[in-house]
N, C-alpha and C positions, 0 to 999 in steps of 0.2 A: 667393630666400627670404631672410630676415634671420636673426640669430641666435635671436631669440625662438621662430620657427617650429621650427628645429632642436631647442631646448630641449623644446618641445611633444612634437615627434615621438619624442624620445627617453623622456622619462617615459611616455608612451602605449607604446612599445614595452616597457619595464620592467614596467608594470602587466600588460600582455599577457602575457610571459613569466614573470611570477608566477602569473598565472590558471593557465595551462597548466601551470607545475610543481606546482601545489597539487592540480590535477585528476589528474595522475598518481601523486603520493602518495596521495590519497585510495582510488584503486583497487587500487594496490598494497598499502595497508595492511590492506584486509580480504579476505583470501584465500576466506573463506567466504561471501561476499554472496551467491551463488548457491542456497546450501543454505537461504537463509531468503525466497527469493524467492516470491511467492503460487502462482505455476504449478507447483510442486512439491507442493503441497497434492493428497493424495489422500482418498478416500471411505474410511472404515473399514468393512468389510464385518460387518455385525451381522445375526443371525437375523431374518428378516422378521416373525415372530410375537411374538419378544420385543422389538422396538424398535417395536412398535405405530406406524408409519408414520415413523419419526425416522429422520433420515440425521445421520452423526456424520462429522466430516473430523478429519485429522490436525494442524492448526494450532490446534484448540479449538472450532471453529464447528459449530453443530448448526442444523437446520433441522428445526421441528415439522411435524406432519399438516397444521395451519392455516396453512403457508408463514411464520410469523414465524421469523426469524434470530436466533441466540443466538451470541455469542461469550464463552467463557470464562463461560458462565452469565450474562450480560447480553443482553437484549434489544436488538439493533441496527438490525432491520428489522421492520416490519409491513406487510403488502401492503394492509391497508385503510388506509393513510394514515400519517403521521409519528407521531401518538400514538396509535396503535391504533382510530380512528375514523374513518369515510368524513365528509367535509367536506359539509354540508348547504349547499345552495344556496337562498337565501328567495326 
């Protein structure tokens, strides 16, 4: 190995060390990261008669009786297709 190989290896080690350092600080910097994880979402229990088939969740998601998903009042999913209509094949 010549000196340029050692320089390249040294730079690669420095970059790897920096990446590992940044990953550790990113994890330590946000101690509440698990509190916002999607698996902590729970269904809000509502009287079935008052809900009229709707389901509500603690993250702001609601599912209508027709299967459409809403997130904070905005429709984000329609089981009939991306734009609310079934694709027609000619």
